[in-house]
N, C-alpha and C positions, 0 to 999 in steps of 0.2 A: 206900926204895921197897919195897913188898911184893913178895915173890917172884912172886906170880901176875900182878901188873901188869907187872913187868919182863918176864916170859915172854910176856905178851900183846903188849906193844910190840915186843919182839924178833921175834915171829912176824908181826905185821901190816905193819910197815914194809917188810920185804923183799918181801912179797906185793904191797903197794901199788905199789912201784917196778917190780916185775915186770909188774904189770897195765898200768901206763902204757907201759912199754917194748913191750908187746904191742899195746895199743890204738892208740896214736898212729901207728906205722908202718902198722898194718893199715888204719886209716881213710884215711890219705893215699894209700897205694898202691892200695887198692881203688877210691877215687874217681877217681884218675888213669887207671888201667887201664880202669875202667868207662866213663869219659868217652870214651876212645879207642874202646872197643868200641861204645859207643852211637852215636858219629859214623859209624863204619863201617857199622853196621847201618842207620842212617837213610839213608845214601847208597845202600845196596843196595836198601832198600825203595822209594826214590824213582826211582833211575836204573838199577838192576841188571837183569839178565835175569830173566824171570818165575820160572823154577824156583828160583833162588837167593833171590829176593825172597820167594817162598812159604815157603822154609825158614826165613828170618829171621823172617817173620811168625809161624810156628809156635813158634820159640824165644821170642819176646816173649810170645806167648799163654801158653805153659807157665809161664814165670817169673813173670808177673804173676798167674797163676791159682793158684799154690801158695804156702803160707806159707814165709817165709824160713827158719824153724827146720827145716822139713821138708827144704829144700834143703841146709842144713848137715849134717843127719843123714845124708842120702843120700850126700853127698860123703865125709864123714869115716868113717862106719861101713859104707856100702854098697860103696865102691870096693875096700876090702880083700878083699871076697868074690870079686873078679875079678882079684886079684893086684896091685892098685895101692895101695901103702901111702903115706900122707901124714901128716906131722906136723900138729899142731893149727893152727899159723900158716898153713901152705900151704893146708890145707883151707879155713880161714876166708877166706883171700885169694881163692881161686877162687870160693867161694860168694858172697861180697859183690860181687866183680867181675861175675859173671854177672847178679846181681840188679840192680846199679846200671846195667849196660849195657842191660838191657831197658827200664828206666824212662827213662833219659836218651835212648835212641834215639827214643822217642815225643816227648819234649820237643824234641829237635833237629829231628826230622822236621816237627813242627808249625811250628817257627820258620823253617825253610827254606821251607816251603810258604807262609808269610805274606809272603815277599818278592815284590813284584809281578813278573809275567811280563815286564813292560817293562824291568826291570833286567837280566834275562838278555839281552834283545834289544839294549839299549843297549850292553852289554859286547861282545856278538858284533859289533855294528856298527862298533866301533872296532878290531876285529881280535883280540880276546882269544880264547883257546881255552877249553875247558870248565874245565880246572884253574885257569887264571888268573881266570876269572870267579868260580869258587867261592871262591878264596882272597882276591881283592881286592874283590869286590862283594857276593856273597851272604852268606858267613859273617860278615863284620863287621856287616851289617844284622841277620842272624838272631841274632847274639849279644845284641843289645839286648832281643830278645824272650825268649831262652832263659835269660839270667843269673838273673832272679828265681826261676823254678821250679827251676833247677839249684842255687841257694843253699839252697832248702828241702830238696832231695834230699840235699845234703851234711849239713845239720843232722840230718835223719832218720837218715842213715848213722851219725853219731856216736852217736846213741842206740841204734841197732840193733846196734852192735858188742857190746852187753851179751849178745846172744843167742849170741855165741861161747862164753859160759860153758858152753853145753851140751856143748861138746867140749873146752874147756880147763879148766874147774873140776875135773873128775876128776884131771887132771894136777897142778893146783895143790894140791888136798887131799892127793894122794899124796905130793907133795914135802914139804908141811908135816908130814904124819904121820910121814914118815921122819925129819925133822929133830927132831921132838919126842921120839921114842923113842931116837934116838941121844944126845940130851942127857941123858935120864934114865938111860941105861945106861952112859955113858962118863964116868968121873971126870975126864977131861982137860978137860971143859967145865963146871966149877963156876959157879954163879951165872948160868947161862943164856947163856954166851958164844956168839957166832954161829959158824956153820960157815964154813969157807973158801968163797969165792964160787964156785969151780969146781964145788962139789958141788951148787949150785942151778941148774945149767945146764938141767935139764929144764924149768924153769918158762918160760923164754923162748925155746925153740928155734924155732927157726924161721928302513937305514942305521942298522943296529943299533949301529954304532960311534959314533953321534952326529954324523954329518957335517952339513954345512950344510943348513938347511931349504930344501926346494925349493918353488917355486910349484906350483899345481895342474897336473897333467900336461897336456901339449898334444900334439896330433897335427896335422900340417900339412895345409892344404888342405881343412879341413872333413871329414876322414875319419870313418868311422863309429866311434863309441866303444862303443855298446851295440847289440846285435842280439838281438831276441827272435823266435824262429821257431817257429810252430805250438805256442804255449804252451797247454797244458791244465792246469787246476788243479781237483781235486775234493776236497771234504770229505765223505767217505762217498758218498752218492748225489747230493749237490748239486754240480753242475758250475758253478763260479764263473767260470772263464775258458774260453772255447770257441775254440780254434784261433786265438789272437791272434798276429799277426806285425807287429812294429813295429821301427823303427830310430831311434836318436838320434845326431845328428852332434855332433862336437866343437865346443865353443864356443857351443852353442845352449841355449835354455831352452824346455822343453816342459811344457805344462800338461795334466794328466789331469783331465778334468771329466766330470760325469755324475751321475745321481741316486744317492742312497744305495743301497748294495747292488749297484751296477753293476760292481764289480770294480776300482775305481781303486787302492785301498790294497793289494789282493791283488797286482795287477800290479806295483806299486812294490816290494813286499816279495819278489816273485819275482826282481827284478833283483839284490838283494844276498843272496838265498837265505835270508832269514828264514822264507820259505815256499818249500818245494821244489816245483817244478812236478811234476805227475803225468807229463807227457810234454812233449817239445819240446826246444829248444836255446837256451841262454843264452850270449851272447858278450860279453865286456868286453875291449876291446883285442885282445891276442893270445891270451887265454885263453878256452876254451869248454868247456861241459859239456853232454852229451846226456843227457836224462832219458827213462826208459822205465818203464811201470807195473811195480811190484814190484822194480825194480832199485835197489840201494843205491849211493849216491855217497860216496866217501871224504871224510873231514874235511879232508884236505890240499887236495883240489881245491876244496872249498867255500871254504876260507880264502883260496886264491889269488885267487878272484874277489871275495870279500867285502872283502878288504883294499884293493881298488881303488875302493871306494865309501865315502862318508860318509853317515850317516843322521840326519835331524832328525825327531823323533817328535812326534805330535800333543799329547801330554801331557808333553813335555819330557824326562822320564826322566833327569834329572840324578841323580848318585849323592848321596843325602842326607847321607852320612857324610864327604863331601869338600867342601872349599871350591870356589869358582868356578875359581880358577887350577888347583887339583889335579884338578878335573873335566876341564879342557881338556888337562892334561899327562898324564893317566892312560894313555892309549893309547901315547904316546911312550915313557913309562918302562917300562910293563909289556910291551908288544908289541914295540916297536922297540928297546928296551933303551938308550935315550938316557940320558946322565948327567942326573941330576935338575936340575942348574943350567941346562943347555942346554934341557931340556924346559920348565922354568918360564919361561925367556926367550922361547921360542917361544909359550908360552901367553899371556904378557903382551902380546906383539905382536898376537895375535889378539883378545884382550880389548880392546885399544886400537882395533882395526879395527871392532869392533862397538859401541864407545862405552862400555865397561864397565871401563876400567882402574882406576877408583876403587872397584870392587866385587870386586877380585881375591881378597880374603880373606874375603868374605862367604859365609855358608852358604846353600844353596839356599832354605831355608825363610824367609829374611829378604828374598828378592828378589821383585819383582813378577812376574806371568806373562810380561810382555814381556821383562823382564830375564833370566828363566830361559830363555826361548826363544833369546835372543841368545847366552847362554852355551852352549846346546846347539849352535847354529850354529858357534860357535868351536871346540867340541869336535870336531864333525864335520869341520871344515876342518884340524884340527891335523896329521894325517899326510899332507896334500896329496893327497887322493883324486882319482881321475880324473873322478868324477862325484859331485855332491851330490844326494841323494834327500831330498825333503821331503814328509812325510805330514801333510796338513792343518796347516801350520805356524801358521795364525792362527785356527783354529776355536775354540780354547779361550780366546781373548782378546777383550776388548771392543774397539770400533772404535779408541779412542785408543791402546791398547797394541798392537793389531795394526799400527798405522801405523809403530811403531818397527821391527817385524820386516820389514814390507814395504820400508822404506827400506834396511835392511841387505841384503835379498835383491836389491833393485834395484841397489845398488852392486856386488854380486858379479856380476850380469848384465852391467853396464857393463864390468867387468873381464874378461869373457869366460869366466866360470866355467860349465862344463857342468852344467845342473841339470834334474832331472825332478821336477815338483811335482804331487802329487795335492791338489786343492783344490775347495771350493765358493765360494771368495772370488773373484768376478769381477773386482773391483778389482785384486787381486794378479795374477791370470792375465793380464788384458788389459794391465797396466802393464809386465810384464817378459817375457812369453812370446813367443818367436818363432813357435811352433807350438802348436796345441792338438789334443788327441785326445779325442773324445767317446765314452765307453763306456756301454753299457746292457746289463744281463743278460749280462755277460761277453763282449760282442761289440763290436768297434770299429765304431761307426755312421758316423762321419765324422771326418776329420782334415784339417788344413791351416793355413796361416798366417793366413787370414781367417775362421776359424771363428766368431769373435765378431761381426765386422762384416758378413760375407756368408755365413751358413750356407746350405748347399745343400739339405739334407734337411729335411723338414717336422718330423720329431721333434726335430732339433737346434734349429730355430727356436722350437718351443714351449718347450724347456728354457731357451734363452737368454732368452726373454721372461719366464719366471718369475724369473730372476735380476736382470733389469734394471728390473722394474716392481714397485713396492711397493703392496700392496693398500690401497685407500683407507680401509678400516675400521681399519687400523693407525695411521693418522695421528691425532694428538691424544690418544693413550691416556695416561691419567694414572696408570696402575699401574706 
């Protein structure tokens, strides 16, 4: 082999291996650290205090608005001017991490924002705290959205590591230059023999215990389970609830009825504090919270009340990344820390109760609307709440499917389950409610056990009439 070719091969192979030893760890470490930084930055942007969120927003803007090569030069050549000396690998690692962190933060922020608000509320309604909701519900769903663009970001990073040559090539060429001149001058290395490896070091420097399931909590003698006193709820200048005071007794079913926008759902959500009242007092059992304008309420106090309720949502809000049985067992495993086997046994018991034992391993997307709502009812019942709250449980269903849900709720009513139901479905309300409350414009207009059969106020009579009479022109429609 010609001497020049041997010299070239001897020079290139060590450089190639040194480059791989530099690039592969740099890529993997930069992406891992950048992903962690991006997640933290995204969470601060979405949920952090405003000053910190503004600082993170500025960091993202600066990084995305300047070339990566400039960032590497500033770190490697600029920091020594203030007394911070970094080797090439460390400088490149910091530069790529900061760059990847800025880009991945926007990807993760968008992915988290894409998860429906109802998924947060569904998680909170079964007693999860913020961290549990993020870990068990939001991030798994956000990952489905984030993985494709994150994969593209990783591929771009692999290619962008070539820019590290701006700070590493001088070191590589200096090492090769030193080796070439040592070989030429030293008779101990005839024929281009390699130097000892240590001389090339500059190239690569660098009932939480799972006790028996209890039935729905009971208070003897029809005692008050829920009390709402002087509840006011404002959204900006819009007063949705105006000094509402109502009480719900143990073992009763109460229907909240009224025109759209009357405050039914808002009142229901004030019970389990998915909406925090502006002022007033909420009592569930022995726990109570007083609300005042501008005053903050601690998370522990909110959870103490919320965990005594179960919530059934209008649009089901099942966790799409979990099967039916896992949806029902989620609160038991994550919040109450039950052993998984016992939680699944409890979940199967409830699925049998709502007639869906055969769909235990089905994904929510494969279930009909009525089946999804029955799974949601089973999930709400899993931790044995003191009261079951239902927000328009049949409004998203056709009459046939809504019949399935009505039958389940009627069976729960016969068993003495305490329920508060916001609904436009007169069939549901009249079939199972012991008492009805008519709300309009945030005010209780009328309430009582005979509201549907013998309303006293003229406004209530007109509203009931609109629900019980079908306009003649609707009959025979062929569309």
